[in-house]
C-alpha positions as CSV (number, residue, x, y, z in Angstrom):
1,M,8.4,164.5,-98.4
2,K,9.6,161.8,-100.3
3,K,12.5,161.2,-98.5
4,I,10.3,160.9,-95.1
5,F,8.2,158.5,-96.9
6,T,11.3,156.2,-98.0
7,K,12.5,156.0,-94.5
8,A,9.1,155.2,-92.9
9,L,8.6,152.3,-95.7
10,S,12.3,151.1,-94.4
11,V,11.3,151.2,-91.1
12,F,8.0,149.4,-91.6
13,L,9.6,146.7,-93.9
14,A,12.4,146.0,-91.1
15,A,9.8,146.0,-88.7
16,L,7.8,143.3,-90.6
17,M,11.1,141.4,-91.4
18,F,11.8,141.1,-87.6
19,L,8.0,139.8,-86.5
20,T,8.4,137.4,-89.5
21,I,12.0,136.0,-88.2
22,A,11.3,136.3,-84.4
23,P,8.8,133.4,-83.9
24,A,11.3,131.3,-86.0
25,F,14.1,132.1,-83.5
26,V,11.7,131.4,-80.7
27,L,10.8,128.1,-82.2
28,A,14.5,127.2,-82.8
29,A,15.0,128.1,-79.1
30,D,12.4,125.7,-77.8
31,E,13.7,122.8,-79.8
32,Q,17.1,123.2,-78.5
33,T,16.2,123.4,-74.7
34,T,13.2,120.5,-74.5
35,P,15.5,117.5,-73.1
36,A,15.1,113.8,-73.9
37,A,13.0,111.7,-71.5
38,P,14.7,109.6,-68.8
39,V,15.0,106.0,-69.3
40,F,15.0,104.0,-66.1
41,S,15.7,100.0,-65.8
42,L,14.7,97.7,-63.0
43,E,17.4,94.9,-62.2
44,L,17.7,92.2,-60.0
45,V,20.8,92.4,-57.7
46,S,20.8,89.3,-56.0
47,E,18.4,86.5,-54.9
48,T,18.4,83.9,-52.0
49,E,16.1,81.3,-50.2
50,E,15.6,84.4,-47.6
51,Q,15.3,87.5,-49.8
52,A,15.3,89.3,-53.3
53,V,17.3,92.7,-53.9
54,I,16.0,94.7,-56.7
55,V,17.6,98.1,-57.9
56,L,15.9,101.1,-59.9
57,K,18.6,102.4,-62.5
58,L,19.1,105.4,-64.5
59,K,20.0,104.2,-67.9
60,E,19.9,107.2,-70.3
61,N,19.6,111.2,-70.2
62,S,18.6,112.9,-66.9
63,F,16.2,114.3,-64.4
64,N,16.2,116.6,-61.2
65,S,13.1,115.2,-59.3
66,F,10.4,112.4,-59.4
67,D,7.7,110.4,-57.3
68,A,7.4,107.0,-57.9
69,T,6.1,103.6,-56.6
70,I,7.5,100.1,-57.2
71,T,4.8,97.4,-56.4
72,T,4.9,93.6,-56.6
73,T,1.9,90.7,-57.2
74,C,4.3,88.0,-55.2
75,Q,2.1,87.1,-52.2
76,G,5.2,85.7,-50.3
77,L,7.3,88.8,-50.5
78,T,7.4,91.7,-47.7
79,L,9.5,95.1,-48.6
80,S,11.7,95.3,-45.8
81,K,14.3,98.1,-46.8
82,I,14.5,101.0,-49.2
83,A,17.8,102.6,-49.8
84,F,19.0,105.4,-52.2
85,S,22.3,105.5,-53.8
86,V,25.2,106.7,-51.6
87,D,26.6,108.7,-54.4
88,L,23.5,110.8,-54.7
89,L,22.9,111.2,-50.9
90,V,26.5,112.4,-51.0
91,A,25.7,114.8,-53.8
92,G,23.0,116.8,-51.6
93,A,19.8,114.8,-52.7
94,S,16.6,115.3,-50.8
95,T,14.8,111.8,-50.7
96,S,12.0,110.3,-48.6
97,F,10.2,106.6,-48.8
98,N,7.5,104.6,-47.5
99,T,8.4,100.9,-47.1
100,A,4.4,100.3,-46.3
101,N,3.4,100.9,-49.8
102,G,6.9,101.0,-51.7
103,K,6.6,104.8,-52.7
104,I,9.5,107.0,-53.2
105,S,10.4,110.8,-53.5
106,F,13.7,112.2,-54.9
107,A,14.7,115.9,-55.7
108,M,18.1,117.4,-56.4
109,T,19.3,120.9,-57.4
110,D,21.7,119.4,-60.4
111,P,20.5,117.0,-62.8
112,V,21.1,113.4,-62.2
113,V,23.7,112.1,-64.5
114,A,22.9,108.9,-66.7
115,E,24.0,105.4,-65.8
116,C,23.9,105.6,-61.9
117,D,21.8,103.5,-59.4
118,V,18.9,105.4,-57.8
119,V,17.3,103.2,-55.2
120,T,17.5,99.6,-54.0
121,Y,14.4,97.8,-52.7
122,T,15.1,94.8,-50.1
123,Y,12.3,92.0,-50.0
124,T,12.0,89.4,-47.3
125,K,10.7,85.9,-48.4
126,A,8.0,84.4,-46.1
127,T,8.4,80.7,-45.0
128,G,6.1,77.8,-44.3
129,E,2.5,77.8,-46.2
130,D,3.2,81.5,-47.5
131,A,6.5,80.6,-49.0
132,V,7.4,82.0,-52.4
133,V,7.1,79.2,-55.0
134,G,9.9,79.6,-57.6
135,D,12.1,82.9,-58.2
136,V,10.7,86.5,-58.8
137,T,10.3,87.1,-62.1
138,A,9.6,90.4,-64.3
139,S,6.0,89.9,-64.6
140,E,5.4,90.2,-60.7
141,F,6.9,93.9,-60.5
142,T,5.9,97.1,-62.0
143,V,6.9,100.9,-61.6
144,D,4.6,103.6,-61.6
145,F,5.9,107.4,-62.0
146,E,3.5,110.3,-60.8
147,T,6.0,113.0,-61.5
148,C,9.1,113.8,-63.2
149,A,10.9,116.9,-64.0
150,I,14.2,118.5,-64.7
151,S,15.5,122.2,-64.4
152,A,14.9,124.7,-67.7
153,N,18.5,125.3,-69.2
154,D,17.8,128.9,-70.0
155,G,18.2,129.8,-66.2
156,T,14.7,130.3,-65.2
157,E,13.5,128.5,-62.1
158,A,10.5,126.7,-64.2
159,N,10.8,122.8,-64.4
160,I,10.1,120.8,-67.4
161,D,7.7,118.0,-66.7
162,L,9.0,114.7,-68.0
163,T,6.1,112.3,-66.5
164,D,4.3,111.0,-69.7
165,S,7.4,110.5,-71.5
166,I,9.3,108.2,-69.3
167,V,10.7,104.7,-70.2
168,V,11.1,102.1,-67.9
169,E,12.9,98.7,-68.9
170,N,11.9,95.7,-66.6
171,N,15.2,93.7,-66.9
172,L,14.0,91.4,-64.2
173,P,14.5,87.6,-65.3
174,T,11.2,85.9,-66.8
175,V,12.5,82.3,-65.6
176,H,15.4,81.9,-63.6
177,V,17.9,79.2,-64.8
178,H,20.2,77.4,-62.0
179,E,23.8,77.7,-62.4
180,P,25.2,74.7,-60.6
181,A,28.2,75.2,-58.2
182,D,31.4,73.0,-59.0
183,S,31.5,70.9,-55.9
184,W,28.9,68.6,-54.5
185,V,27.8,68.3,-51.0
186,I,26.6,65.4,-49.0
187,T,23.2,66.4,-47.4
188,K,22.3,62.7,-46.0
189,E,24.8,60.2,-45.7
190,A,23.9,56.5,-46.5
191,T,23.4,53.8,-44.3
192,C,22.7,50.0,-44.4
193,S,19.1,50.8,-44.2
194,E,18.4,54.1,-46.2
195,E,19.9,55.8,-49.1
196,G,21.8,58.9,-49.0
197,T,21.6,62.2,-51.0
198,I,24.3,64.4,-52.7
199,V,23.4,67.8,-54.1
200,Q,24.8,70.9,-56.3
201,Y,23.6,74.2,-55.0
202,C,23.0,77.2,-57.2
203,K,25.7,79.8,-57.3
204,I,23.0,82.5,-57.6
205,C,20.1,81.7,-55.6
206,G,21.6,79.2,-53.4
207,E,18.8,76.5,-54.2
208,I,19.4,72.9,-55.2
209,A,20.3,72.8,-58.6
210,N,20.9,69.0,-59.3
211,S,20.8,66.1,-56.7
212,S,21.8,62.3,-56.9
213,V,21.1,59.3,-54.7
214,I,24.1,57.3,-52.5
215,E,23.5,53.8,-52.7
216,K,22.8,52.1,-49.3
217,S,25.9,50.7,-47.6
218,E,26.3,46.9,-46.8
219,H,25.4,45.6,-43.2
220,K,28.8,45.4,-41.8
221,N,27.9,44.8,-38.0
222,K,26.5,41.4,-38.0
223,K,25.3,39.8,-34.7
224,N,23.7,36.3,-33.9
225,D,20.5,36.0,-31.9
226,H,19.6,32.5,-30.2
227,K,16.3,31.9,-28.7
228,D,15.7,28.5,-27.2
229,A,12.7,26.4,-28.2
230,T,10.1,25.7,-25.3
231,C,7.6,22.8,-24.9
232,T,4.8,24.6,-26.7
233,E,6.8,27.7,-28.4
234,A,9.6,27.7,-31.5
235,G,12.7,29.0,-30.8
236,Y,15.2,30.4,-33.6
237,D,18.8,31.1,-34.8
238,K,19.2,34.5,-36.3
239,V,21.5,36.8,-38.2
240,I,20.7,40.5,-37.6
241,C,22.3,43.8,-38.2
242,G,23.4,45.3,-35.3
243,D,23.2,48.8,-36.6
244,C,19.6,48.7,-38.7
245,G,18.1,45.9,-36.7
246,E,17.3,43.9,-39.8
247,T,17.0,40.2,-40.0
248,L,19.2,39.0,-42.6
249,S,18.7,35.2,-42.0
250,E,16.8,33.1,-39.7
251,T,16.4,29.3,-38.8
252,T,13.3,28.2,-36.8
253,I,13.7,25.5,-34.2
254,A,10.8,23.1,-33.5
255,P,8.9,23.3,-30.1
256,K,10.0,20.4,-27.7
257,N,6.2,19.3,-27.1
258,H,6.6,18.2,-23.2
259,P,9.5,15.6,-23.4
260,N,9.8,15.1,-19.6
261,K,6.6,14.2,-17.8
262,E,5.8,13.6,-14.2
263,T,2.9,12.4,-12.2
264,E,1.4,14.6,-9.4
265,H,-0.8,13.4,-6.7
266,K,-3.3,15.2,-4.0
267,D,-5.3,13.0,-1.8
268,A,-9.1,13.6,-1.4
269,T,-10.3,15.1,1.8
270,C,-13.5,14.3,3.7
271,T,-15.1,17.5,1.9
272,E,-12.8,18.3,-1.0
273,A,-11.7,16.4,-4.1
274,G,-8.3,15.1,-4.9
275,Y,-6.8,14.6,-8.2
276,N,-4.0,12.5,-10.2
277,K,-2.1,14.9,-12.7
278,V,0.6,14.5,-15.4
279,I,2.5,17.7,-15.8
280,C,5.5,18.6,-17.9
281,K,8.5,19.0,-15.7
282,D,10.1,21.7,-17.9
283,C,7.3,24.1,-18.5
284,G,4.6,23.1,-15.4
285,E,1.8,22.4,-17.8
286,T,-0.7,19.9,-16.7
287,I,-1.1,17.6,-19.8
288,S,-4.0,15.3,-18.1
289,E,-6.2,15.1,-14.9
290,T,-8.2,12.7,-12.9
291,T,-10.6,13.8,-10.1
292,I,-10.6,11.8,-6.9
293,N,-14.2,12.3,-5.3
294,P,-14.4,13.6,-1.7
295,K,-14.2,10.6,1.1
296,N,-17.2,11.9,3.1
297,H,-16.1,11.2,6.6
298,P,-15.3,7.7,6.4
299,N,-13.6,7.4,9.9
300,K,-15.6,8.4,13.1
301,K,-14.2,9.0,16.7
302,N,-16.0,9.0,20.1
303,E,-15.3,12.2,22.2
304,H,-16.4,12.4,25.9
305,K,-16.3,15.6,28.1
306,D,-17.3,15.2,32.1
307,A,-19.6,17.7,33.4
308,T,-18.2,20.1,36.5
309,C,-20.3,22.0,39.1
310,T,-20.8,24.8,36.8
311,E,-20.5,23.5,33.4
312,D,-22.1,21.1,31.1
313,G,-20.1,18.0,29.6
314,Y,-20.8,16.2,26.5
315,D,-20.4,13.1,24.2
316,R,-19.9,13.5,20.7
317,V,-18.9,11.7,17.4
318,I,-16.0,13.4,15.5
319,C,-14.3,12.7,12.3
320,P,-10.8,12.5,13.1
321,D,-9.4,12.9,9.5
322,C,-11.0,16.6,9.4
323,N,-12.0,17.3,12.9
324,T,-15.7,17.9,12.2
325,V,-18.6,17.4,14.8
326,I,-20.8,14.6,13.3
327,S,-23.1,14.4,16.3
328,S,-23.1,15.5,20.1
329,T,-25.2,14.8,23.5
330,T,-25.0,17.5,26.4
331,I,-24.2,16.2,30.2
332,E,-25.8,18.9,32.7
333,K,-23.5,20.4,35.3
334,K,-23.4,18.5,38.7
335,G,-23.6,21.7,41.3
336,H,-21.1,21.7,44.3
337,G,-20.4,18.7,46.4
338,E,-18.0,18.2,49.2
339,T,-16.1,21.5,50.6
340,E,-13.0,22.5,52.7
341,I,-11.8,25.5,54.5
342,V,-8.9,27.8,53.1
343,K,-7.2,30.4,55.3
344,K,-5.2,33.5,54.6
345,A,-3.6,35.4,57.3
346,P,-4.0,39.1,57.6
347,A,-1.3,41.5,56.3
348,C,0.1,45.2,57.2
349,E,-2.6,46.9,54.8
350,E,-4.4,43.9,53.6
351,N,-7.0,41.7,55.4
352,G,-7.1,38.2,55.6
353,Y,-9.9,35.6,55.0
354,I,-11.4,32.2,55.9
355,R,-13.4,30.6,53.1
356,T,-15.5,27.6,52.5
357,V,-14.3,26.1,49.2
358,C,-15.8,23.5,46.8
359,K,-13.3,20.6,46.4
360,D,-14.3,19.5,43.2
361,C,-14.1,22.8,41.1
362,G,-12.4,25.2,43.6
363,D,-15.2,27.8,43.8
364,T,-15.8,29.8,46.9
365,I,-18.9,28.9,48.5
366,T,-18.7,31.2,51.9
367,E,-15.9,33.6,53.4
368,T,-15.2,35.4,56.8
369,T,-13.0,38.5,56.7
370,L,-9.7,38.8,59.1
371,P,-8.8,42.3,59.8
372,K,-5.1,44.0,58.6
373,T,-2.6,44.4,61.1
374,G,-1.1,47.7,60.2
375,H,2.7,48.8,59.6
376,N,5.8,48.1,62.1
377,Y,8.5,50.6,60.9
378,I,12.3,50.1,61.3
379,I,15.2,52.0,60.2
380,D,17.4,50.3,57.2
381,R,20.5,51.5,55.2
382,K,22.2,50.5,52.0
383,E,25.5,52.0,50.8
384,A,25.9,53.6,47.4
385,T,28.0,51.7,44.8
386,C,29.2,52.9,41.4
387,T,25.7,52.0,39.6
388,E,23.1,52.2,42.3
389,D,22.0,54.9,44.8
390,G,22.3,53.9,48.7
391,Y,19.5,55.0,51.1
392,V,18.7,55.4,54.8
393,R,15.0,54.6,55.0
394,N,12.0,54.1,57.6
395,F,10.3,50.9,56.4
396,C,8.0,48.1,57.5
397,P,9.9,44.5,57.0
398,A,6.5,42.6,57.1
399,C,5.2,44.4,53.7
400,Q,8.2,46.1,52.5
401,D,6.5,49.8,52.7
402,V,8.8,52.6,52.9
403,K,7.6,55.3,55.2
404,S,10.4,58.1,54.5
405,S,13.6,57.5,52.7
406,T,17.1,59.6,51.9
407,T,18.8,58.8,48.8
408,L,22.7,58.3,48.8
409,T,24.0,59.3,45.3
410,K,25.7,56.3,43.3
411,T,29.4,57.2,42.8
412,G,29.6,56.2,39.0
413,H,32.0,53.9,37.4
414,K,35.8,54.9,36.9
415,W,36.2,53.3,33.4
416,L,39.4,52.2,32.2
417,A,40.2,52.3,28.4
418,W,38.5,50.2,26.0
419,K,40.0,47.0,24.8
420,V,39.1,44.6,21.9
421,V,38.4,41.4,23.2
422,E,36.8,39.8,20.2
423,K,38.0,40.9,16.5
424,P,35.2,41.6,13.8
425,T,34.8,39.4,10.9
426,Y,33.0,39.7,7.4
427,S,29.9,37.7,8.9
428,K,30.1,38.8,12.8
429,E,30.7,41.8,14.9
430,G,33.6,42.4,17.0
431,T,33.6,43.5,20.6
432,E,35.5,45.8,22.8
433,R,35.2,46.1,26.6
434,R,36.2,48.5,29.3
435,I,36.3,47.8,33.3
436,C,35.5,49.6,36.0
437,D,38.4,50.3,38.4
438,N,36.1,50.8,41.2
439,C,33.6,47.7,41.2
440,G,35.2,45.6,38.5
441,S,32.0,45.6,36.5
442,H,32.5,45.9,32.8
443,E,30.2,47.1,29.8
444,D,31.0,45.9,25.9
445,R,30.1,47.5,22.8
446,P,30.1,46.1,19.1
447,V,32.8,46.9,16.8
448,A,31.1,47.0,13.2
449,K,31.8,43.9,11.0
450,L,34.3,44.0,8.3
451,V,32.5,45.2,4.9
452,A,33.4,43.9,1.2
453,N,31.7,45.8,-1.6
454,P,30.1,43.6,-4.0
455,T,31.3,43.1,-7.3
456,E,29.1,40.9,-9.2
457,L,25.5,39.6,-8.8
458,V,24.8,36.1,-10.4
459,M,21.1,35.1,-10.8
460,S,20.1,31.5,-10.5
461,M,18.1,32.0,-13.9
462,Q,18.8,34.2,-16.9
463,E,15.6,33.4,-18.5
464,L,12.6,32.2,-17.3
465,G,9.2,30.8,-18.8
466,M,6.1,31.0,-16.7
467,N,2.5,30.3,-17.1
468,F,-0.2,32.9,-16.1
469,K,-0.7,33.1,-12.4
470,Q,2.3,31.0,-11.6
471,T,5.1,31.6,-8.8
472,V,8.8,30.9,-9.3
473,R,11.5,31.8,-6.8
474,L,14.8,33.3,-8.1
475,F,17.9,33.3,-6.3
476,V,20.9,35.7,-6.4
477,T,24.5,35.0,-5.4
478,I,26.7,37.8,-4.4
479,L,30.3,38.0,-5.1
480,P,32.8,38.1,-3.5
481,E,31.2,35.9,-0.7
482,E,32.6,38.3,1.9
483,A,30.3,40.9,0.3
484,A,27.1,39.0,1.1
485,Y,26.8,39.6,4.8
486,S,26.8,43.3,4.3
487,T,24.6,43.7,1.2
488,D,21.0,44.0,0.5
489,I,19.3,42.9,-2.5
490,I,16.6,45.1,-4.2
491,W,14.1,43.1,-6.7
492,E,12.6,45.0,-9.2
493,S,10.2,44.2,-12.4
494,S,10.0,46.2,-15.5
495,D,6.3,45.5,-16.2
496,E,4.3,44.7,-13.0
497,S,1.4,44.0,-15.3
498,V,3.5,40.7,-16.7
499,A,5.1,39.6,-13.6
500,T,5.7,41.2,-10.0
501,V,8.6,40.0,-7.7
502,N,8.7,40.7,-3.8
503,E,11.7,41.2,-1.4
504,D,12.5,37.5,-1.4
505,G,12.7,37.2,-5.1
506,E,9.4,35.3,-5.7
507,V,8.2,36.2,-9.1
508,Y,4.3,36.0,-9.9
509,A,2.9,35.9,-13.3
510,T,0.4,38.7,-13.4
511,G,-0.5,38.8,-17.4
512,L,1.0,37.6,-20.7
513,G,4.0,39.2,-22.1
514,N,7.6,40.1,-21.4
515,A,8.9,41.5,-18.4
516,T,12.7,42.1,-17.1
517,I,13.4,40.9,-13.3
518,T,16.5,42.9,-12.0
519,A,18.1,42.2,-8.4
520,K,20.4,45.2,-7.7
521,T,22.3,46.6,-4.8
522,P,21.0,49.5,-3.1
523,D,23.3,52.0,-4.6
524,G,22.3,50.3,-8.3
525,K,25.8,50.0,-9.2
526,V,25.9,46.1,-9.3
527,S,22.9,44.2,-10.7
528,A,21.8,40.8,-12.4
529,T,18.6,40.4,-14.6
530,C,16.2,37.7,-15.6
531,E,14.1,37.8,-18.8
532,V,10.4,36.5,-18.2
533,T,8.0,35.4,-20.9
534,V,4.6,34.6,-19.5
535,K,2.1,32.5,-21.5
536,Y,-1.2,30.7,-21.0
537,S,-0.9,26.8,-20.3
538,T,-2.8,24.2,-22.3
539,I,-5.4,24.1,-19.6
540,Q,-5.5,28.0,-19.4
541,W,-5.9,28.4,-23.0
542,I,-9.1,26.0,-22.8
543,I,-10.4,27.8,-20.0
544,V,-10.0,31.3,-21.5
545,Y,-10.9,30.7,-25.1
546,I,-13.1,27.5,-25.2
547,L,-14.5,27.5,-21.9
548,F,-15.1,31.3,-22.3
549,G,-13.4,31.5,-18.9
550,W,-12.1,34.9,-19.9
551,I,-15.1,36.5,-18.6
552,W,-14.0,35.7,-14.8
553,Y,-10.5,33.9,-15.2
554,V,-8.3,36.8,-16.7
């Protein structure tokens, strides 16, 4: 009995020891199988003016699966591409992503080993008003993990949830510091009017890291510009830059103030005033003017017309200077006086007559008709020639009326070869002739004038100053002289609101300003120009601005 109790006590103590030690083994086993939480990092791979590339890396420990979202607060960035690591895809990873919200999902049978790229995000930068200002920074990006797990290492299918213990290091730069390239690039060449620019681009982002100004170059292409002074307008001598147009120096030439004057006279008429003027021979401006009153018919002349049988006559006083009738008296018509007899014999188809005619005016007073005689037809023949048909006809020789006729067809010319009888020149056509071998008649046809192409047009004036509403005619000389016989000239104005020109080269000033008058050949290959300047004369300025003539004159 005692031996049984001892055995039972031994079993109980052994069981009690086992129950006491077993939880310790279990706790020990749990501490050994719980893995360390993974450590992720967010890195900037590259950044340019067009895009930014960011990668999510596993830095420490491991995992089998996770669901996460990378978001940005930068308004100018748009997620355009998500790509998982090629090494993980080759190893059999299962992935999914959504570029609309930046969410990714990852799962793999074997744990992912530390220190590897997991997924790459590519963002496109906006342009214009929405463009990204500055560079992307750490404060603009966050990573949120919804799940993260790793398989248990005891052979079971259960996964251990690591979501709450994940560590994410945001290694994006807080402020981007440009790293200038070794070489400078000229972005704008300097000219004589503007400074240039030279820059160094950043090796990392491609933006401008440093810039410097290139000083303006010297005015190398200098040109002289001259304008003659007129009677009322100053001229100048200038030195200008041919590249940028800047005036480098200028000397003013004083106006000539009408050095050449001449007197112009217009006689007064009976009804219109005349004048004596002093005008400038150079510019045509009227310097002074005296009005001559109308003469009011100082010379008178008597004019007489006799009355006829049927028309009144008159006695009147006229002005021989302007042909105006000053006074007039009517002489009444006389009626018919002495008469005479006029006869006409009758014809085949026309009556004759015996008439009583007034000898003074020739009017018929009485008439007796003589009946027509009728036709007396005979046979007549005319042989055909080269150019005219012949005929056999039945006609009346008294009135030439043809009762019937048969045509004998003309034979036509037998022409010999054409021969030149007058050679053409530049100013005149030539002539060639052929002769009919039958009748000896001939016909001529022109041979075209010789033609010379014009090589130069010479304008009678290269510059022309005109008063408003003035007309001046320009002439053009065609070279060589032979070309003048066969060359037409076309006249054109660059601005018809300033000056117009007609087909004869007459220029009419239509408004103030400058215009170019061009004379050219029809094909436009040869031309000459005249620069026209239109201004008001002194009297026109007075009319327009002092007498308020702009209301009606302009």
